[in-house]
Each structure stands twice: as C-alpha cells, then as structure tokens.
C-alpha positions as CSV (number, residue, x, y, z in Angstrom):
1,M,55.0,49.9,27.5
2,S,53.6,53.2,26.3
3,S,50.0,53.6,25.1
4,T,51.2,53.5,21.5
5,D,52.9,50.2,21.8
6,L,51.5,47.4,19.7
7,Y,50.3,43.9,20.4
8,R,51.9,41.8,17.7
9,P,51.9,38.0,18.2
10,T,53.4,35.8,15.6
11,G,50.9,35.2,12.7
12,S,50.1,32.0,10.9
13,E,52.1,31.0,7.9
14,D,49.9,28.1,6.8
15,P,49.1,28.1,3.1
16,P,45.5,28.8,2.0
17,R,43.0,25.9,2.1
18,T,40.5,25.4,-0.7
19,L,37.1,23.9,-0.2
20,D,35.6,22.6,-3.5
21,N,32.0,21.9,-2.5
22,L,31.1,24.2,0.3
23,P,27.3,24.4,0.9
24,L,26.2,28.0,1.5
25,F,23.5,29.4,3.7
26,P,22.9,33.0,2.7
27,L,21.3,35.0,5.5
28,H,20.3,38.5,6.5
29,T,23.0,38.3,9.3
30,V,26.8,38.4,9.6
31,L,28.5,35.5,11.4
32,F,31.9,36.3,13.0
33,P,34.6,33.7,13.9
34,G,33.8,32.5,17.4
35,G,30.2,33.8,17.2
36,R,27.0,32.0,18.0
37,L,24.2,31.5,15.4
38,P,21.0,29.6,16.2
39,L,18.9,28.7,13.1
40,R,15.5,27.3,12.5
41,V,15.8,25.2,9.3
42,F,12.8,24.2,7.3
43,E,13.5,24.5,3.6
44,A,14.2,21.0,2.2
45,R,17.5,22.1,0.6
46,Y,18.8,23.3,4.0
47,V,17.4,20.4,6.0
48,D,19.4,18.1,3.6
49,M,22.4,20.3,4.0
50,V,22.3,20.1,7.8
51,R,21.9,16.3,7.7
52,N,24.9,16.0,5.3
53,C,27.0,18.2,7.5
54,L,26.1,16.2,10.6
55,R,26.9,13.0,8.8
56,D,30.3,14.2,7.6
57,S,31.2,16.4,10.6
58,S,31.7,19.2,8.1
59,P,30.8,22.9,8.2
60,F,28.7,25.0,5.9
61,G,29.3,28.6,4.9
62,V,27.2,31.5,6.2
63,C,27.2,34.6,3.9
64,L,25.4,37.9,4.2
65,I,22.9,38.2,1.3
66,A,24.1,40.8,-1.2
67,S,20.8,40.7,-3.1
68,G,17.8,38.4,-3.0
69,E,15.9,36.7,-0.1
70,E,16.6,34.0,2.4
71,V,13.6,31.9,1.2
72,A,13.8,30.7,-2.4
73,R,11.5,32.6,-4.9
74,P,11.1,31.8,-8.6
75,N,13.4,33.8,-10.9
76,Q,14.9,35.7,-7.9
77,P,18.3,34.3,-7.3
78,T,20.1,34.9,-4.0
79,V,23.5,36.5,-4.4
80,P,25.9,36.1,-1.4
81,E,28.7,38.4,-0.3
82,L,32.0,37.0,-1.3
83,V,33.5,36.8,2.2
84,G,31.7,34.6,4.7
85,C,32.3,32.5,7.8
86,L,32.3,28.7,8.2
87,A,29.6,27.5,10.6
88,E,30.1,24.4,12.7
89,I,27.0,22.7,14.0
90,V,27.2,22.2,17.8
91,D,23.7,21.1,18.5
92,C,20.7,19.9,16.5
93,N,17.1,19.1,17.5
94,M,13.9,18.4,15.5
95,E,11.2,20.9,16.5
96,Q,8.7,19.1,14.4
97,L,8.7,16.8,11.3
98,G,10.8,18.6,8.7
99,V,11.9,21.5,11.0
100,L,15.4,21.5,12.6
101,L,16.6,23.8,15.3
102,I,20.4,24.0,15.2
103,R,23.0,26.0,17.1
104,T,26.2,26.8,15.2
105,R,29.6,28.4,16.0
106,G,31.6,30.6,13.7
107,R,34.9,29.2,12.6
108,E,37.3,30.5,9.9
109,R,36.4,33.1,7.3
110,F,36.4,32.2,3.7
111,H,36.4,33.9,0.3
112,I,34.2,32.6,-2.5
113,I,36.1,31.9,-5.7
114,S,33.0,30.7,-7.6
115,H,29.6,29.3,-6.9
116,E,26.7,27.6,-8.6
117,T,23.2,26.4,-7.8
118,S,22.7,22.7,-7.4
119,D,19.6,20.9,-8.7
120,D,17.8,21.2,-5.3
121,G,18.4,25.0,-5.2
122,L,21.4,24.9,-2.7
123,L,24.2,27.3,-3.4
124,V,27.5,25.5,-3.5
125,A,30.9,27.3,-3.6
126,R,34.5,26.8,-4.4
127,A,36.1,28.8,-1.6
128,E,39.4,29.7,-0.1
129,V,39.7,29.6,3.7
130,L,41.2,32.9,4.8
131,P,44.1,33.0,7.2
132,P,43.7,34.0,10.9
133,D,43.6,37.7,11.6
134,I,46.7,39.8,11.5
135,I,46.9,41.2,15.0
136,D,48.5,44.6,15.1
137,C,46.7,46.5,17.9
138,K,47.4,49.7,19.8
139,L,47.3,48.6,23.4
140,E,45.4,51.7,24.7
141,L,42.6,51.2,22.2
142,L,42.5,47.5,22.8
143,G,42.4,48.0,26.6
144,E,39.5,50.5,26.4
145,C,37.5,48.2,24.1
146,L,38.2,45.2,26.4
147,D,37.0,47.2,29.4
148,A,33.8,48.2,27.5
149,L,33.1,44.5,26.5
150,R,33.6,43.3,30.1
151,R,31.1,45.9,31.3
152,I,28.6,44.8,28.7
153,V,29.1,41.1,29.6
154,T,28.7,41.8,33.3
155,R,25.4,43.7,32.6
156,L,24.1,41.0,30.3
157,H,24.9,38.3,32.9
158,A,22.9,40.2,35.5
159,E,19.9,41.0,33.2
160,Q,19.6,37.8,31.0
161,P,22.0,35.1,32.2
162,D,20.2,32.5,30.0
163,R,20.3,34.5,26.8
164,M,23.9,35.5,26.5
165,P,24.8,36.4,22.9
166,F,28.0,34.4,22.8
167,D,29.4,31.3,24.4
168,E,32.0,30.8,27.0
169,P,35.0,30.6,27.4
170,Y,35.5,34.3,27.1
171,L,38.8,34.9,25.4
172,W,39.7,38.2,27.0
173,D,43.3,38.0,26.0
174,D,42.5,37.5,22.3
175,P,42.2,40.8,20.4
176,S,40.3,39.1,17.5
177,W,37.8,37.6,19.9
178,V,37.3,41.0,21.7
179,A,36.9,42.8,18.4
180,N,34.5,40.2,16.9
181,R,32.2,40.2,20.0
182,L,32.0,44.0,20.0
183,C,31.2,44.0,16.2
184,E,28.3,41.6,16.9
185,L,26.9,43.8,19.6
186,L,27.2,47.2,17.9
187,P,23.9,48.6,16.5
188,V,25.3,49.2,13.0
189,P,24.0,48.2,9.6
190,L,24.6,44.7,8.3
191,K,26.8,46.1,5.5
192,A,29.0,47.7,8.1
193,K,29.3,44.5,10.0
194,Q,30.1,42.7,6.8
195,M,32.9,45.1,6.1
196,L,34.3,44.7,9.6
197,M,34.2,40.9,9.4
198,A,36.0,40.9,6.1
199,L,38.9,43.0,7.4
200,P,42.1,40.9,7.5
201,D,43.5,42.8,10.5
202,A,42.0,42.7,14.1
203,G,43.8,45.9,14.8
204,M,41.9,47.7,12.1
205,R,38.7,46.3,13.5
206,I,39.6,47.5,17.0
207,E,40.3,51.0,15.7
208,I,37.0,51.3,13.8
209,V,35.0,49.9,16.7
210,H,36.8,52.2,19.2
211,R,36.1,55.2,17.1
212,Y,32.4,54.3,16.8
213,M,32.1,53.7,20.5
214,R,33.9,57.0,21.4
215,Q,31.7,59.0,19.0
216,N,28.6,57.4,20.5
217,H,29.7,57.9,24.1
218,M,30.0,54.1,24.8
219,L,33.4,54.2,26.3
C-alpha cells in the first residue's frame, strides 16, 4: 500500500438508539469513548444518580459544561454541550459518609435531543446514541500518530506506572482508540477537545491531531 492508502473497515449499520431518561453529569472535562474518568461525588443529586446507576447497571452521560458551574448555584443553571459520552461505572467506594469515589469508563457518544431539570436538580436528557466512528484514515498519518502514542505510553509506564491516564488493553490496531487517547493527552483547550470528540470520523480526528503534533514538533 502507498502512504495515501486508506484504512476503511466496514462501518456499523445499526439504527440510532434513543435514551429517554439519561441522567447527565456536566463537568469541566471531556470524556472520550474508551477513556478513564475518576470522580469524587458528594452532591446529593449525583450520589443518588450513582446509586441508581449501580442498581440498574446503567450508564450516565458526561457532558462538557457550555455555561454554568459543576456545583449547583441558585439561579445559575448549568447548560451542557449537546454531544457527550456515556460513562459506565467500573468501581465505586465510599470515601466517607455521603462521599463516593467512582471510576468510570467512556462508552458510546450521544447527542442530546432535549433535557430538563428534575426536582432534585439533576439534569435528565432524552438523547440519541451516536453510531461508532466512521474510520477513513490515511495510513501514513495513522502510523505516525500510533508511533507517537506508543512513545508516550512507554515513557509514562517508566515514569508513573501506577498513574496511567487510560486502561489496558491498549487497542493499537483501532484508529478510533488511538485518536481518542491522543486527544485526551494533547494540551489543548476543552472546547477543542469537545470539537474533536464530537467529530463523526476518526480519520478527521487523526488528521487534526497529526497536524497539531507536527506544528508543535511532537512527531
């Protein structure tokens, strides 16, 4: 294959899935599919949300805050970005009475159709689960990004093996996984990360990340 050949696996043809009562956790962070997100939960509305999710084995939605704050304030509503990522709780411990430490993993992305605030202040959305990434990658760019990510992971393993920013297994042969992990690591503004996460095409994500890394001498 030449350097301009494309990686094009068969995409998913599954119809969109609608979630009618998705609890939202707006944050000053962007969760990507396959990403790791530890959270310290202390507000009553979110403690109840976590308990319900654990009871029902259901995810909640993580959205970047478009305006407002993470902690509820009178007459200052929190407005989420419209594209977020489902978070699956993989571990939960009680730090102290009323305070939960949870570890979550990013799953599918979703698009908010509508949302409302429940009586306890929790945002609840009607949302459409977005399909998996379109994967249309230039192999040369993908290869250079993959090499860069491998170098970063090797260095992090040597420097802080107990504080890796993402979980194994490392899906080196998955362009979406490679693109998402680089997006998490890049020192770019949250709005830029939100834009990258919301892109429907992993190839577009790879091209933007590759351009940024080349311009900043990271390749």
